[in-house]
Kinemage of the C-alpha trace (Angstrom):
@kinemage 1
@onewidth
@group {chain A} dominant
@subgroup {mainchain}
@vectorlist {calphas} color= white
{ca met a 1} P 4.274 -44.998 -39.306
{ca asn a 2} L 1.336 -42.963 -37.996
{ca leu a 3} L -0.964 -42.538 -40.986
{ca ser a 4} L -3.774 -40.686 -39.207
{ca asn a 5} L -5.030 -37.999 -41.523
{ca thr a 6} L -6.635 -35.584 -39.100
{ca ile a 7} L -5.917 -33.527 -36.041
{ca asn a 8} L -8.155 -31.101 -34.204
{ca val a 9} L -7.260 -27.464 -34.603
{ca ala a 10} L -9.353 -24.905 -32.658
{ca gly a 11} L -12.114 -27.471 -32.302
{ca glu a 12} L -12.343 -28.094 -36.036
{ca ala a 13} L -11.066 -31.212 -37.804
{ca thr a 14} L -8.357 -30.307 -40.307
{ca arg a 15} L -6.942 -32.765 -42.795
{ca arg a 16} L -3.175 -33.001 -42.531
{ca ser a 17} L -1.149 -32.478 -45.697
{ca his a 18} L 1.500 -35.052 -46.613
{ca val a 19} L 4.211 -32.950 -48.233
{ca arg a 20} L 6.884 -34.745 -46.207
{ca tyr a 21} L 6.310 -37.896 -48.263
{ca trp a 22} L 6.953 -35.998 -51.505
{ca ile a 23} L 10.137 -34.584 -49.997
{ca leu a 24} L 11.178 -38.124 -49.061
{ca leu a 25} L 10.483 -39.266 -52.623
{ca met a 26} L 12.738 -36.503 -53.915
{ca ile a 27} L 15.515 -37.532 -51.520
{ca phe a 28} L 15.076 -41.145 -52.643
{ca val a 29} L 15.353 -40.241 -56.344
{ca val a 30} L 18.440 -38.078 -55.808
{ca thr a 31} L 20.113 -40.746 -53.671
{ca thr a 32} L 19.356 -43.392 -56.297
{ca val a 33} L 21.186 -41.347 -58.930
{ca asn a 34} L 23.936 -40.604 -56.403
{ca tyr a 35} L 24.673 -44.290 -55.887
{ca ala a 36} L 24.300 -45.084 -59.575
{ca asp a 37} L 27.025 -42.533 -60.327
{ca arg a 38} L 29.261 -44.080 -57.662
{ca ala a 39} L 28.769 -47.506 -59.255
{ca thr a 40} L 29.469 -46.528 -62.871
{ca leu a 41} L 33.086 -47.681 -62.649
{ca ser a 42} L 32.166 -51.096 -61.226
{ca ile a 43} L 30.040 -51.750 -64.328
{ca thr a 44} L 32.327 -50.197 -66.933
{ca gly a 45} L 35.521 -51.355 -65.179
{ca pro a 46} L 35.953 -54.701 -66.985
{ca ala a 47} L 35.536 -53.037 -70.395
{ca met a 48} L 37.885 -50.204 -69.443
{ca arg a 49} L 40.460 -52.697 -68.127
{ca ser a 50} L 40.358 -54.464 -71.489
{ca glu a 51} L 40.791 -51.189 -73.365
{ca phe a 52} L 43.473 -49.565 -71.214
{ca gly a 53} L 45.129 -52.570 -69.537
{ca phe a 54} L 44.550 -51.551 -65.903
{ca asp a 55} L 45.776 -54.171 -63.409
{ca ala a 56} L 43.959 -55.126 -60.176
{ca val a 57} L 45.981 -52.802 -57.950
{ca gln a 58} L 45.476 -49.845 -60.300
{ca met a 59} L 41.749 -50.565 -60.342
{ca gly a 60} L 41.737 -50.677 -56.539
{ca phe a 61} L 43.268 -47.210 -56.341
{ca ile a 62} L 40.921 -45.825 -59.006
{ca phe a 63} L 37.943 -47.272 -57.120
{ca ser a 64} L 39.219 -45.578 -53.953
{ca ala a 65} L 39.674 -42.118 -55.537
{ca phe a 66} L 36.052 -41.183 -54.890
{ca ser a 67} L 36.319 -41.911 -51.175
{ca trp a 68} L 39.601 -40.074 -50.615
{ca ala a 69} L 37.858 -36.863 -51.621
{ca tyr a 70} L 34.526 -37.796 -50.081
{ca val a 71} L 36.109 -38.322 -46.667
{ca met a 72} L 38.293 -35.211 -46.812
{ca ala a 73} L 35.347 -32.976 -47.718
{ca gln a 74} L 32.874 -34.174 -45.081
{ca ile a 75} L 33.555 -31.561 -42.407
{ca pro a 76} L 33.666 -28.644 -44.893
{ca gly a 77} L 30.475 -30.039 -46.428
{ca gly a 78} L 28.787 -30.149 -43.029
{ca trp a 79} L 29.801 -26.563 -42.366
{ca leu a 80} L 28.311 -25.477 -45.704
{ca leu a 81} L 25.047 -27.260 -44.894
{ca asp a 82} L 24.740 -25.632 -41.486
{ca arg a 83} L 25.749 -22.231 -42.859
{ca phe a 84} L 23.705 -22.071 -46.095
{ca gly a 85} L 21.074 -24.802 -45.785
{ca ala a 86} L 20.516 -28.137 -47.509
{ca arg a 87} L 18.441 -26.853 -50.421
{ca arg a 88} L 21.061 -24.754 -52.206
{ca ile a 89} L 24.146 -26.731 -51.207
{ca tyr a 90} L 22.567 -30.021 -52.300
{ca ala a 91} L 21.530 -28.557 -55.662
{ca cys a 92} L 25.112 -27.439 -56.324
{ca ser a 93} L 26.362 -30.832 -55.210
{ca ile a 94} L 24.070 -32.723 -57.599
{ca phe a 95} L 25.031 -30.547 -60.569
{ca leu a 96} L 28.781 -30.765 -59.962
{ca trp a 97} L 29.003 -34.508 -59.327
{ca ser a 98} L 26.933 -35.084 -62.491
{ca phe a 99} L 29.185 -32.799 -64.526
{ca phe a 100} L 32.299 -34.674 -63.402
{ca thr a 101} L 30.568 -37.984 -64.130
{ca leu a 102} L 29.842 -36.825 -67.678
{ca leu a 103} L 33.500 -35.875 -68.208
{ca gln a 104} L 34.572 -39.463 -67.476
{ca gly a 105} L 32.976 -40.451 -70.772
{ca phe a 106} L 35.887 -38.762 -72.564
{ca ile a 107} L 38.707 -40.740 -70.920
{ca gly a 108} L 39.064 -42.677 -74.184
{ca val a 109} L 40.943 -39.760 -75.774
{ca phe a 110} L 44.035 -40.748 -73.792
{ca ala a 111} L 46.335 -43.147 -75.577
{ca thr a 112} L 48.513 -44.259 -72.652
{ca val a 113} L 47.583 -46.263 -69.575
{ca gly a 114} L 49.294 -43.788 -67.244
{ca ala a 115} L 47.375 -40.799 -68.585
{ca ala a 116} L 44.067 -42.671 -68.451
{ca val a 117} L 44.666 -43.850 -64.871
{ca thr a 118} L 45.632 -40.368 -63.696
{ca thr a 119} L 42.723 -38.589 -65.386
{ca leu a 120} L 40.186 -41.151 -64.232
{ca phe a 121} L 41.528 -40.927 -60.663
{ca val a 122} L 41.251 -37.114 -60.741
{ca leu a 123} L 37.686 -37.150 -62.069
{ca arg a 124} L 36.565 -39.781 -59.566
{ca phe a 125} L 38.206 -37.650 -56.874
{ca ala a 126} L 36.212 -34.640 -58.113
{ca val a 127} L 32.970 -36.652 -57.972
{ca gly a 128} L 33.769 -37.509 -54.345
{ca leu a 129} L 34.317 -33.850 -53.478
{ca ala a 130} L 31.037 -32.854 -55.080
{ca glu a 131} L 29.026 -35.648 -53.438
{ca ser a 132} L 30.333 -34.975 -49.916
{ca pro a 133} L 27.279 -32.993 -48.668
{ca ala a 134} L 24.740 -35.511 -50.007
{ca phe a 135} L 24.060 -37.886 -47.125
{ca pro a 136} L 24.480 -35.307 -44.340
{ca ala a 137} L 21.943 -33.226 -46.280
{ca asn a 138} L 19.610 -36.234 -46.437
{ca ala a 139} L 19.834 -36.652 -42.656
{ca lys a 140} L 19.337 -32.928 -42.135
{ca val a 141} L 16.220 -32.845 -44.316
{ca val a 142} L 14.757 -35.980 -42.697
{ca ala a 143} L 15.378 -34.602 -39.198
{ca ser a 144} L 13.552 -31.467 -40.298
{ca trp a 145} L 10.590 -33.043 -42.093
{ca phe a 146} L 9.875 -36.153 -39.995
{ca pro a 147} L 8.907 -36.677 -36.340
{ca thr a 148} L 10.979 -39.163 -34.339
{ca ala a 149} L 8.403 -41.969 -34.674
{ca glu a 150} L 8.649 -41.846 -38.507
{ca arg a 151} L 12.341 -41.095 -38.799
{ca gly a 152} L 13.600 -44.679 -38.817
{ca thr a 153} L 11.398 -45.591 -41.757
{ca ala a 154} L 12.183 -42.361 -43.606
{ca ser a 155} L 15.942 -42.823 -43.120
{ca ala a 156} L 15.728 -46.474 -44.137
{ca ile a 157} L 13.844 -45.532 -47.302
{ca phe a 158} L 16.377 -42.994 -48.501
{ca asn a 159} L 19.243 -45.283 -47.503
{ca ser a 160} L 17.644 -48.163 -49.432
{ca ala a 161} L 18.028 -46.065 -52.578
{ca gln a 162} L 21.542 -47.543 -52.840
{ca tyr a 163} L 19.944 -50.925 -53.514
{ca phe a 164} L 17.280 -49.507 -55.803
{ca ala a 165} L 20.098 -47.868 -57.785
{ca ala a 166} L 21.628 -51.303 -58.301
{ca val a 167} L 18.248 -52.805 -59.266
{ca leu a 168} L 17.412 -50.077 -61.757
{ca phe a 169} L 20.716 -48.815 -63.091
{ca thr a 170} L 23.074 -51.811 -62.931
{ca pro a 171} L 21.255 -53.703 -65.725
{ca leu a 172} L 20.788 -50.461 -67.665
{ca met a 173} L 24.456 -49.500 -67.411
{ca ala a 174} L 25.498 -53.049 -68.288
{ca trp a 175} L 23.299 -52.909 -71.386
{ca leu a 176} L 24.715 -49.507 -72.401
{ca thr a 177} L 28.255 -50.851 -71.972
{ca his a 178} L 27.442 -53.973 -74.001
{ca ala a 179} L 25.416 -52.288 -76.767
{ca leu a 180} L 26.885 -48.799 -77.145
{ca gly a 181} L 30.171 -48.760 -75.249
{ca trp a 182} L 31.224 -47.774 -71.755
{ca his a 183} L 31.442 -44.065 -72.677
{ca his a 184} L 27.647 -43.805 -72.915
{ca val a 185} L 27.182 -44.806 -69.274
{ca tyr a 186} L 28.954 -41.644 -68.123
{ca leu a 187} L 27.330 -39.372 -70.698
{ca trp a 188} L 23.758 -40.418 -69.889
{ca met a 189} L 24.208 -40.519 -66.123
{ca gly a 190} L 25.866 -37.111 -66.106
{ca ala a 191} L 23.097 -35.520 -68.152
{ca leu a 192} L 20.408 -37.063 -65.938
{ca gly a 193} L 21.928 -35.666 -62.765
{ca met a 194} L 22.300 -32.149 -64.158
{ca val a 195} L 18.566 -32.081 -64.908
{ca leu a 196} L 17.829 -33.441 -61.436
{ca ala a 197} L 19.673 -30.538 -59.785
{ca gly a 198} L 17.119 -28.093 -61.181
{ca leu a 199} L 14.232 -30.290 -60.072
{ca trp a 200} L 15.602 -30.383 -56.506
{ca leu a 201} L 15.608 -26.576 -56.325
{ca lys a 202} L 12.029 -26.470 -57.556
{ca val a 203} L 10.614 -29.088 -55.158
{ca val a 204} L 12.474 -28.842 -51.849
{ca arg a 205} L 11.934 -26.238 -49.116
{ca ser a 206} L 12.028 -26.369 -45.303
{ca pro a 207} L 8.720 -27.304 -43.582
{ca ala a 208} L 8.396 -23.819 -42.111
{ca thr a 209} L 8.477 -22.153 -45.544
{ca his a 210} L 7.066 -24.768 -47.925
{ca pro a 211} L 3.862 -23.471 -49.588
{ca gly a 212} L 2.261 -26.924 -49.670
{ca val a 213} L 2.471 -27.623 -45.920
{ca asn a 214} L -0.603 -26.791 -43.860
{ca arg a 215} L -0.636 -25.963 -40.164
{ca ala a 216} L -1.832 -29.460 -39.242
{ca glu a 217} L 1.185 -31.179 -40.809
{ca leu a 218} L 3.598 -28.553 -39.502
{ca asp a 219} L 2.316 -28.997 -35.938
{ca tyr a 220} L 2.442 -32.784 -36.274
{ca ile a 221} L 6.100 -32.649 -37.368
{ca lys a 222} L 7.098 -30.120 -34.718
{ca gln a 223} L 5.289 -31.796 -31.826
{ca gly a 224} L 6.788 -35.149 -32.811
{ca gly a 225} L 10.355 -33.867 -32.575
{ca gly a 226} L 10.941 -32.635 -36.129
{ca leu a 227} L 13.445 -29.779 -36.360
{ca ile a 228} L 11.314 -27.737 -38.748
{ca glu a 229} L 13.772 -24.880 -39.200
{ca met a 230} L 16.830 -26.984 -39.951
{ca ser a 231} L 16.757 -27.862 -43.659
{ca gly a 232} L 16.431 -24.472 -45.288
{ca asp a 233} L 18.337 -21.277 -44.639
{ca ala a 234} L 17.956 -21.346 -40.863
{ca gly a 235} L 21.553 -22.458 -40.463
{ca lys a 236} L 22.904 -18.995 -41.218
{ca lys a 237} L 20.794 -17.347 -38.536
{ca asp a 238} L 23.129 -18.609 -35.856
{ca lys a 239} L 26.779 -18.504 -36.859
{ca glu a 240} L 27.792 -19.543 -33.332
{ca ala a 241} L 26.104 -22.925 -33.862
{ca ser a 242} L 26.993 -23.389 -37.516
{ca gly a 243} L 29.618 -26.067 -36.821
{ca thr a 244} L 32.613 -23.893 -37.769
{ca arg a 245} L 34.162 -24.126 -34.324
{ca trp a 246} L 36.398 -27.058 -33.459
{ca phe a 247} L 35.062 -26.784 -29.922
{ca tyr a 248} L 31.990 -28.693 -31.103
{ca val a 249} L 33.981 -31.150 -33.197
{ca arg a 250} L 36.019 -32.185 -30.144
{ca gln a 251} L 32.837 -32.871 -28.187
{ca leu a 252} L 31.433 -35.045 -30.946
{ca leu a 253} L 34.689 -36.989 -31.270
{ca ser a 254} L 34.931 -37.610 -27.519
{ca asn a 255} L 31.441 -39.056 -27.098
{ca arg a 256} L 31.583 -42.842 -26.548
{ca met a 257} L 28.165 -43.525 -28.076
{ca leu a 258} L 29.000 -41.595 -31.237
{ca leu a 259} L 32.406 -43.251 -31.577
{ca gly a 260} L 30.711 -46.655 -31.499
{ca val a 261} L 28.233 -45.491 -34.119
{ca tyr a 262} L 31.111 -44.209 -36.280
{ca leu a 263} L 32.953 -47.535 -36.055
{ca gly a 264} L 29.777 -49.425 -36.902
{ca gln a 265} L 29.170 -47.256 -39.946
{ca tyr a 266} L 32.721 -47.802 -41.159
{ca cys a 267} L 32.252 -51.569 -40.992
{ca ile a 268} L 28.817 -51.454 -42.648
{ca asn a 269} L 30.328 -49.405 -45.463
{ca val a 270} L 32.977 -52.066 -46.058
{ca leu a 271} L 30.063 -54.179 -47.276
{ca thr a 272} L 28.628 -51.225 -49.212
{ca tyr a 273} L 31.852 -50.546 -51.081
{ca phe a 274} L 32.446 -54.191 -51.862
{ca phe a 275} L 29.088 -54.284 -53.614
{ca leu a 276} L 29.668 -50.895 -55.260
{ca thr a 277} L 33.149 -51.670 -56.576
{ca trp a 278} L 34.360 -55.265 -56.742
{ca phe a 279} L 31.130 -57.289 -56.713
{ca pro a 280} L 30.395 -57.097 -60.481
{ca val a 281} L 34.092 -57.781 -61.121
{ca tyr a 282} L 33.820 -60.813 -58.812
{ca leu a 283} L 30.922 -62.136 -60.889
{ca val a 284} L 32.872 -61.670 -64.132
{ca gln a 285} L 36.312 -62.850 -63.028
{ca ala a 286} L 35.625 -65.413 -60.295
{ca arg a 287} L 32.311 -66.758 -61.595
{ca gly a 288} L 32.897 -66.434 -65.345
{ca met a 289} L 29.833 -64.340 -66.199
{ca ser a 290} L 29.646 -61.899 -69.083
{ca ile a 291} L 29.387 -58.181 -68.295
{ca leu a 292} L 25.769 -58.158 -69.416
{ca lys a 293} L 24.857 -61.199 -67.300
{ca ala a 294} L 26.767 -59.855 -64.294
{ca gly a 295} L 24.814 -56.607 -64.536
{ca phe a 296} L 21.501 -58.417 -64.327
{ca val a 297} L 22.646 -60.932 -61.708
{ca ala a 298} L 23.982 -58.121 -59.488
{ca ser a 299} L 20.507 -56.601 -59.439
{ca leu a 300} L 19.013 -59.675 -57.707
{ca pro a 301} L 20.872 -59.272 -54.375
{ca ala a 302} L 20.181 -55.540 -54.674
{ca ile a 303} L 16.434 -56.215 -54.730
{ca cys a 304} L 16.844 -58.122 -51.472
{ca gly a 305} L 18.912 -55.258 -50.064
{ca phe a 306} L 16.180 -52.793 -50.973
{ca leu a 307} L 13.504 -54.908 -49.306
{ca gly a 308} L 15.693 -55.383 -46.232
{ca gly a 309} L 16.440 -51.666 -46.099
{ca val a 310} L 12.789 -50.673 -45.998
{ca leu a 311} L 11.951 -53.518 -43.618
{ca gly a 312} L 14.683 -52.481 -41.185
{ca gly a 313} L 13.171 -49.039 -40.802
{ca val a 314} L 9.639 -50.400 -40.427
{ca ile a 315} L 10.787 -52.886 -37.767
{ca ser a 316} L 12.666 -50.188 -35.868
{ca asp a 317} L 9.757 -47.732 -35.841
{ca gly a 318} L 7.436 -50.618 -34.953
{ca phe a 319} L 9.459 -51.232 -31.795
{ca leu a 320} L 9.100 -47.555 -30.909
{ca arg a 321} L 5.333 -47.600 -31.349
{ca arg a 322} L 5.114 -50.658 -29.088
{ca gly a 323} L 6.824 -48.744 -26.305
{ca tyr a 324} L 10.382 -50.065 -26.590
{ca ser a 325} L 13.240 -47.650 -26.009
{ca leu a 326} L 15.015 -45.923 -28.874
{ca thr a 327} L 18.110 -47.959 -28.024
{ca val a 328} L 16.319 -51.302 -28.460
{ca ala a 329} L 14.436 -50.111 -31.546
{ca arg a 330} L 17.620 -49.181 -33.397
{ca lys a 331} L 20.026 -51.871 -32.132
{ca val a 332} L 17.920 -54.994 -32.744
{ca pro a 333} L 17.654 -54.582 -36.553
{ca ile a 334} L 21.297 -53.483 -36.827
{ca val a 335} L 22.673 -56.487 -34.918
{ca ala a 336} L 20.363 -59.026 -36.583
{ca gly a 337} L 21.045 -57.641 -40.050
{ca met a 338} L 24.810 -57.693 -39.690
{ca leu a 339} L 24.755 -61.291 -38.452
{ca leu a 340} L 22.887 -62.231 -41.642
{ca ser a 341} L 25.499 -60.406 -43.733
{ca val a 342} L 28.249 -62.748 -42.530
{ca ser a 343} L 26.633 -65.407 -44.746
{ca met a 344} L 28.504 -64.039 -47.764
{ca ile a 345} L 31.602 -65.973 -46.622
{ca ala a 346} L 29.727 -69.170 -47.549
{ca cys a 347} L 30.231 -68.258 -51.226
{ca asn a 348} L 33.810 -69.489 -50.836
{ca tyr a 349} L 32.503 -73.030 -50.331
{ca val a 350} L 29.976 -73.385 -53.158
{ca asp a 351} L 30.318 -73.637 -56.924
{ca ser a 352} L 26.742 -73.299 -58.089
{ca glu a 353} L 25.829 -69.849 -59.449
{ca trp a 354} L 22.392 -69.922 -57.836
{ca leu a 355} L 23.915 -70.621 -54.419
{ca val a 356} L 26.391 -67.765 -54.845
{ca val a 357} L 23.575 -65.419 -55.793
{ca gly a 358} L 21.470 -66.758 -52.906
{ca phe a 359} L 24.138 -66.163 -50.255
{ca met a 360} L 24.916 -62.726 -51.647
{ca ala a 361} L 21.201 -61.914 -51.648
{ca leu a 362} L 20.941 -62.980 -47.993
{ca ala a 363} L 23.980 -60.855 -47.110
{ca phe a 364} L 22.544 -57.894 -48.988
{ca phe a 365} L 19.163 -58.379 -47.265
{ca gly a 366} L 20.861 -58.400 -43.866
{ca lys a 367} L 22.885 -55.315 -44.685
{ca gly a 368} L 19.679 -53.553 -45.688
{ca ile a 369} L 17.977 -54.409 -42.390
{ca gly a 370} L 20.997 -53.259 -40.404
{ca ala a 371} L 21.705 -50.032 -42.275
{ca leu a 372} L 20.013 -47.709 -39.770
{ca gly a 373} L 23.026 -45.527 -39.103
{ca trp a 374} L 21.447 -42.430 -40.607
{ca ala a 375} L 18.363 -42.863 -38.428
{ca val a 376} L 20.693 -43.024 -35.435
{ca val a 377} L 22.380 -39.808 -36.601
{ca ala a 378} L 19.005 -38.056 -36.893
{ca asp a 379} L 18.169 -39.313 -33.389
{ca thr a 380} L 21.454 -38.347 -31.737
{ca ala a 381} L 22.969 -35.341 -33.545
{ca pro a 382} L 22.967 -32.102 -31.520
{ca lys a 383} L 20.297 -29.742 -32.830
{ca glu a 384} L 22.794 -26.914 -33.264
{ca val a 385} L 25.168 -28.768 -35.594
{ca ile a 386} L 23.174 -31.540 -37.218
{ca gly a 387} L 24.873 -31.037 -40.587
{ca leu a 388} L 28.336 -31.206 -39.044
{ca ala a 389} L 27.442 -34.255 -36.937
{ca gly a 390} L 26.170 -36.076 -40.018
{ca ser a 391} L 29.319 -35.145 -41.919
{ca ile a 392} L 31.631 -36.530 -39.223
{ca phe a 393} L 29.589 -39.744 -39.157
{ca asn a 394} L 29.770 -39.947 -42.954
{ca met a 395} L 33.493 -39.188 -42.938
{ca phe a 396} L 34.267 -42.126 -40.659
{ca gly a 397} L 31.905 -44.409 -42.568
{ca asn a 398} L 33.422 -43.626 -45.927
{ca ile a 399} L 36.999 -44.227 -44.900
{ca ala a 400} L 35.847 -47.740 -45.800
{ca gly a 401} L 35.565 -46.536 -49.381
{ca ile a 402} L 39.296 -45.860 -49.358
{ca val a 403} L 40.365 -48.999 -47.522
{ca thr a 404} L 38.057 -51.620 -49.037
{ca pro a 405} L 38.858 -51.314 -52.769
{ca ile a 406} L 42.606 -51.113 -52.101
{ca val a 407} L 42.691 -54.026 -49.647
{ca ile a 408} L 40.664 -56.208 -52.004
{ca gly a 409} L 42.892 -55.152 -54.911
{ca tyr a 410} L 45.983 -56.260 -52.993
{ca ile a 411} L 44.306 -59.512 -51.900
{ca leu a 412} L 43.555 -60.287 -55.552
{ca gly a 413} L 47.000 -59.225 -56.680
{ca thr a 414} L 48.646 -61.435 -54.035
{ca thr a 415} L 46.418 -64.525 -54.019
{ca gly a 416} L 44.651 -64.338 -57.382
{ca ser a 417} L 41.418 -65.251 -55.543
{ca phe a 418} L 38.393 -63.477 -54.072
{ca asn a 419} L 38.174 -65.905 -51.119
{ca gly a 420} L 40.193 -63.742 -48.767
{ca ala a 421} L 38.240 -60.673 -49.886
{ca leu a 422} L 34.915 -62.237 -48.868
{ca val a 423} L 36.317 -63.174 -45.454
{ca phe a 424} L 37.585 -59.617 -45.005
{ca val a 425} L 34.157 -58.146 -45.831
{ca gly a 426} L 32.222 -60.644 -43.696
{ca ala a 427} L 34.481 -60.044 -40.692
{ca asn a 428} L 33.594 -56.352 -40.764
{ca ala a 429} L 29.917 -57.246 -40.358
{ca leu a 430} L 30.851 -58.985 -37.095
{ca val a 431} L 32.768 -55.927 -35.893
{ca thr a 432} L 29.606 -53.863 -36.426
{ca val a 433} L 27.730 -56.193 -34.077
{ca ile a 434} L 30.441 -55.876 -31.425
{ca ser a 435} L 30.489 -52.099 -31.777
{ca tyr a 436} L 26.758 -51.677 -31.179
{ca leu a 437} L 26.602 -54.227 -28.360
{ca val a 438} L 29.761 -53.219 -26.482
{ca ile a 439} L 30.670 -49.604 -27.306
{ca val a 440} L 27.320 -47.961 -28.027
{ca lys a 441} L 25.287 -47.859 -24.845
{ca glu a 442} L 22.083 -45.808 -24.667
{ca ile a 443} L 21.105 -44.099 -27.913
{ca lys a 444} L 19.990 -40.532 -27.191
{ca arg a 445} L 20.414 -36.998 -28.511
{ca val a 446} L 23.749 -35.434 -27.578
{ca glu a 447} L 23.625 -32.151 -25.671
{ca leu a 448} L 26.504 -29.815 -26.448
{ca lys a 449} L 28.350 -27.602 -24.028
{ca his a 450} L 28.743 -24.075 -25.322
{ca pro a 451} L 31.874 -21.950 -24.939
């Protein structure tokens, strides 16, 4: 990342402000809470199964409820972002997903298994609807606030929040479940997010209108390829380019490079949703750990994922600064990281807890390095419909959130073992490698044809 603090304006040295880093911090905090709310059920699931008697298949469908809605709402969410801007839509999103998270704390009022399953599925579905604009908004804000040479690191940092969420909140939620009961996890997380929605509105603006940005930083962002008008209300200035027309959707879905990126993101998210849903259950059921111990143990691979996530972005931007093409800079970390992630299959052949944790940590580290999909979106999305492009990418990626929990649930229900589940997840890492090496050719910004 270029950390030079000065540029020359009208012959006079002017110190560049660094508001973009504070915006990135805000995105990171929001995304951390976002992923913590997605993971609440994986931590409270064993306790809720004991209380309500959910079986593995029922749990698989409940885990998937979030992603059914999340996938369905991606294109409408992208339209809202392009039409009204990331600031207001994201604030509404944060508040609503937090409210629905809080309501899950009251599932205990239902006396029957059927009623509890149905209500929990509906509320998880509602959380998915509310969260649908989140990651496209992240990509939109990063594309607006960061020049191309810093975008890989910025995208990797906000994407690594998923691992930081596991490091910070998994032990905390496990402790709340153990000490106070699973209900408190939902109550506290919901309240936290509702406060965060107000903070987002207070802090975030587009670069062109933010009072803290000076001309030096604004010029640096703009000259480096930042789309400085894209993260605020600029989207409603041009209804023709707002992403409402299927003419643009068809172009995005017929682009070979983007289709390869979509497939790769789906496969990467198979790993994501394994760790978000079944991984703590794996530690409890297959490895005999207590809920409290599983919560702390799960944070160790997450630390490695966080470090890998940041490192992947730094490596990618480092390639760019050394003169390598954007294609090389993005593909090398993705391919190398996904090859490392295949190591999780080795857990099927070891009994020692420390070896299991070690292989999972290596897989998580590799996934972190390779999780540069959002940087690729910021690099390739057409300027006119960046919110929509990010939403389509996120829609394909999160189909994995529907498939993965259900497939693993059926594998467990059929075999009674996690061995097949680990093979299934590891195989998807290999498909990611094939997708980026064979389907995705040159990585470059897509130019749209206009009607």
